[in-house]
N, C-alpha and C positions, 0 to 999 in steps of 0.2 A: 360468462355470467358475471354480473356486477351487482353489488348492493351496498347500502350505507345505513349506519345507525347514528345515534347521537354521539358516540365516542369512537367509532372505528369504521373502516371500509374494508370490503373483502372482494376478492375476484377469483374466478376459477377459469383456467384455460383448458379447453377440451376439444375433442373431435367427434363428430357424429358418425357412427358406423352402423348401418342397417337399423335405423331408427333408435339406436341406443347412444347415449351421450357417454363418451369415454374420457374421464378427466386425465389431464396431463400434468397440470401444475396448479397448486393452491397458493394464495398469497393474501395477506391482510396486514394492515398497519393501523396503529392508534392515531387518532386525530390530535393535532396540537390544540392548544387553548384557543388560538385564533380560528382554526378550522372548525372547532366545535360550535362556533357562533354562526356558521354559515346557515343559510336557509336549506330546506330539504332538497330543493332543486339543485343548489350548488353542491351539496354533499353527494348527491347521486351522480352529478356530473364529474365531481372529483374522483369518484370511484372508477368511472370510465377512463379518465385521464391516467389515473394510477395504473390501471390494468394494461393500457397500451404502452405505457413507459416500462412497466415491469416485463411484459412479454414482447417487447419490441422486435427482438430477433426472430420470433416466430411469426409475427403478424405482418411485418413490413413486406410489401410486394405480394401479399396474399389476400384474397378475398375472405372476409370474416363476418360473423353475425354477432351482435351484442344483444344479450338477453338481459332485460331489466324489468323489475316489477313496478317501475315508476313510469306510467303511461305518458305523462307530459314530456318526458325526456326526448322522445323521438320527434316531437314537433319543434324542439329547441333549435335544431340545426337549420331549419328553414326560416327562422325569425331573424330580423336584422336589428330590431330595437331591444336589445338585451343589455345587461350590465357589462361593463368593460371586462370584468374577470371572466364571465361566461363566454364573451366573444373571443377573448384571448385563447381560452381552451378549445373553442370550436376551430379556430385557426390552426392550433397545434395538431388537431386530429385530421386535418385535411390531407395530410400526406398518406393516410391509410385508406384503404378501400373496404368499407364496412357498411352494414345496414343495422338499424336498431329495431328490435322486435320486443313488443310488450309480452311479458311472461307472467303467468300467475305465480303468486307467492309460493304455492305448493310445489311448483316446478323449479323454483329457484332456492331450494333449501340450503344447498352447499354454500353459496355466496352469502345468503342471509345469515347462516350460522357463523361464518368467518367474520362478518361485520359486527357481530355481537360478542365476540370473544374479548373479555376484559383482561388487562394485565394486572394480576394480583400483587405484583411487586412494584407497581408504579407509585412513586412518591412515598415509598415505605422504606425506612432505614433498617438495616440488618441489626437485630438486637444482640447478635453475638459479640462477645468481648474481643478486643483486638489481641491477636496472637503476636506477642512480642518476639517469640522465637520463630523468625521467618524460616520456613522449611527450605527455601531455595537460596541458601547462603552462597552457593557457588556462583550466583549471578552478581555478586558484590553488592548491588543495591537495585531497587526498582528505579529505573531511569527517570530523570527529569530534564526537561529541555533547558539548555543553557548551562548545565553543570559540566565543566570541562573535566572533572575527575571521573566521570562515568565512562566505562568502556564504550567504544564507538558501536559495538554490536549488541549492546544491552537491550535495545528495543526489540531486536529480532529474537534474542535469547529469551527474554521475558514472555514474549508472545507464544513461542513454541513450548516453553517449559511450564508456564502457568497460565497461559491465555490472557496475559496482561496487555492492555493497549494504552498507549500514552494519551493522556487527556490534553485537550487544547489544540489538537491538530486540525488544520483546515481541510476542506474537501480535497484540495489538490495534494496535500501532504499525505492524506489517507490513501488516495489512489496510488501514489508513488510507493507508499509503504507496502500495501498489499500486493503490488506488482513485483516488488523485490523480495518480500518475505517468503513467497512460494518457492524460491530457489534454495531455501535453507531447511535444515532439519536439526533437531536437538537430540543428542545422544549423551545423556548425563555423564560427566559435567561439561561437555564440549559442544560447540556449535560448528556445523559443517555446511558447506555449500556445494551444490552440484553445478559445475561449470557447463558451458555450452558444449564442450566436447565430452561430457559425461564423466569428467575427472572430479573426484571428490577431494576437497581441500579443507583442512581445519583452520579456523580463524583464531588468531592469537593477537595479543596486544601488549603494550607496555614493555616491562623488562624481559618477559619471555620472548617477545618478538625480536628485540635487539640481540638477545643471546643466540637465538637461532640464526640471525643474519651474520653475526660475528663467526659462528661455527662454520657457516657456508662460505665465508670470505677468507678467513685466515686459519681455519681448522686444518686437520691432517689432510683432508681432501679438498680444501678450499682453493689454494693456488694463488691467492691475492689477485683475483681477477677484477675487472672493472665493475662499475655499479650495475649495469644492465645484466651482465653474466652472473654476478652475485645474486641478483634478484631472481634470475632464472633458476639458479641452484636451489633457492628457497622453494620455488614452485615445484621443482622436481621431487623434493622430499615431502611435499604435500601440505605446505603451509601458505598462508596468505594474510595480508592486512592492507588497507587502502593506501597507506603512506609508504609502502615498501620501497618504491623507487626513490622517493625523497630521502628516506632513511639510508638507503644504499649509497646514494651520492654523498651524503654527509659522512658516512663511515669511511668511504674511500678518500674523501677530502681530508680527514683527520688521521688517516692511517699512515704511520711513519714509514713503513716499508714501501707502501705504494708511492708515497711522495719522493722517496729516495730513488726508487727504481723507475718511476714513470718518466715519460718524455717531458723535457722542459720546453715550454713554449718559447717561441722566438722573442716575444715581447718581454720575457723574463730573463733573457740571456744578457750577459755582459757585452758591452759594445766591442766590436772587433778591431776598431782603429787603435793606433798606438796612443799611449798616454803621454801627453806632453809634460815635460818637466820645466817648471818655471821658477825663476829666482824670486826673491821677495819683492824686488823693485822693478821686475820686468813688466812692460806694458804690452 
């Protein structure tokens, strides 16, 4: 079922069982300023396109019926001389197997109601005063793009702890963010990640990360191992950060004991041939 109003569109996904319509999913969205200027036909068609995009995983490769109270809509798919926008939408829907049925308004109440739901908070500023005592001080700060002082995991921590989402992200960045953030969980005041092998690791950064790396490298149980084994020791104790391998290589590179005891490369060895002794005027 699909329906549209002057400011929103609504859709209901359902399945008919013994003459009764069983709803499965409800969806609605507010129209943008440009979409609100569409004609009635375009708004009704937009509702159909929105419904198929929203419920694509249910409708693809399945026969379905579109119920709408706009009778002219079912003739649109047979017309060829329509606006470019409508023609583009018709082409988008050709991958689906469906039929359009004109439904009376009384039988389309759910979709009609969803299409008339207003957003009471749209374009309305929150009158509350700004709380200068930010309650989530353990997050250091609300992250901002391009700030090198912000912890690398602040975006994930802010999202889980306070449902904060970074503004200005592109669609691709949002998809990547939500794909990654589902593997994390927040247990105040720490952020944890569930790895592919179901091992839970705590994420650290900055000075704390380097101190953990040093303890795993040259601590009582460290053994002054190489960079890869030192990083593995960090994993074994339940910690991780993105630059752990880079930091481990830098630590081993500047570790005095490792450089003294490590193997000397042949290119750094002294030449093996005898040193010739020359007098001051020898040619």
